[in-house]
Phi, psi and omega in degrees: 000142181250139177240139187285342174198171184294321181297325178295319177295318181295332182270333185233342189262343185299326181291346180276352181282138175278175175289163179103177183297156179249129176258124178250115182249117183264111186265100183284335180205196185266002185287124173053036179303309186289321180293326177296315180296312183298319181302315184283332172296319181297335179269015171090011177281104182274341178249101180242120176255122180252123177249125181175178184292166179296337185281359179304133181262082182267128182304147185300322183289341178271333186303323182284349184255357183235171174243108183264116177256122177291123190206138181266108180275004179271353182278162181295139179059032183298321183297307182296323182292339176271314187286317188296321174296327177291321176301313182296327184278339186229063179297146179075359176270143174279141179235147161241140172224145179195182184246168175295151189067020173240139189226118182285133171230146177210164183305131176065025184294345177289339183231354181232151183266165174301321180299321177296322179292321180289328174299317178298318179298321176301317181297331178271007180060039176251138177256001182209155176231120180289137175235142173257133179272109184260118184290129170253155180201151176287143178288321185251103181281347172289320178282331183228078188295343176269002178082003186250125174201117179291327183274345184237030186284132176235162176215165177278132180268357176206178178098012179263141179206165183228145171242147173298144183267129182241147175208134179055038175081003181232153178281134179271120186297132176059033174234141181225146168262118183259144180223160177148181178069205183296327180296333177275313184290331181242040187297337180294343179258359186244124175304143188303326183287354180247013184273341181292150178244008176269144180208138172275081188281342178231130184202158176257125182291149170207163182301131178089351180286137178220137174278137178258168185294340180265019179069024171246171182246161181285348174257111194298329180299331177297334186271005183273153180274344183200163173281171185293337190260339174195171178290151178243166177298140172233166184224178180225146173244108181275119198228131171270005189298317180293316179300316181297317180295316181296326182274337181266345179279121182302332182288339182240336189304311185289344181270354183239113178256350175201150173261346185282150176213187186293345179253025174269146171212156183287137180278134183270355182059040180221143182298330181299325178301313183287324176296316181296331178277353182076021182271357169199165182213152182278346185061234179264009184272101184258000000 
C-alpha cells in the first residue's frame, strides 16, 4: 500500500501493522530496491515500511506486502525526521532501519528470524542491538561502475578498529567508535562525521527516545555494545552505500579505479563468514 506522506501513514496506516518488529528501509535511489526488501522479508520482518520517491520500481508481488511512504530523502535531517515520528507512534515495538543496498545479517540468521533475536534481547533486558556497517563493493568497477554487485560482492577481511567514545571530556561507558572498510581506506573523500561504521540498527522504541544524525540515540544506554555483566548479541549490516557514494560523487569517482586491495575477499552472503571474522557475535544466544 502506498501513502502520500508520513503523516498520512501515521494517521491511517499504523493499524495495518502486524505484531513483531518493524523494518524501515530508506530508499535513497533506485539501486537494488527489490533485493533489499526481499532480503529483510526472508529474515522474518513482516512489517516493512519503505520510504522513498514515487518513482521507486517495487515489484508487483512485493507491493502488497509493504507500506510505501512517499518521502524525500534528499532534505536535511531526512533520516531522523522519518524515524523519530515512528518511534513516538509505536512505543515498545522493535525496529530495524537501513538503506537500500544494505543487508542485515545476525548470528544464525539462516535459521532464526529477527523476531527471535529481539525476543532474546528482551530476555536480556536490552533495548538495543549494536550493528557494524560492513562495506561491500564490486571487484570489477568497469563492469559495475556504481560499485554495486550482489554476485561480485567483496569486503575487507582486516583493517577494522575501535576507539573509546568520549564526550564532554569524559569516557562513555561501554561505547565505542568503530572504523574500517572503505570509509577508512578512502577517508580523504569522506567527511569525518561519516567515517564511523557503528550503528544502533535494531532498537526498541520508548517514549522520549530520539535518533540523532550520527546514528546514536539521546538515551546513552541504547548506544552501548553490551550490558555491564556480559557480552550481548551484535549484528552486521553489509552495505554497498559507501562504494556507491564514492563512485557516484564527482569529487572521488575519477580518482578510484578499484576498491580491491590485498585484504579483499569475496563475500559468501552467510552469517558464518561475519562470525569468523569477528564482525558480529552471538553473546549468550546459543
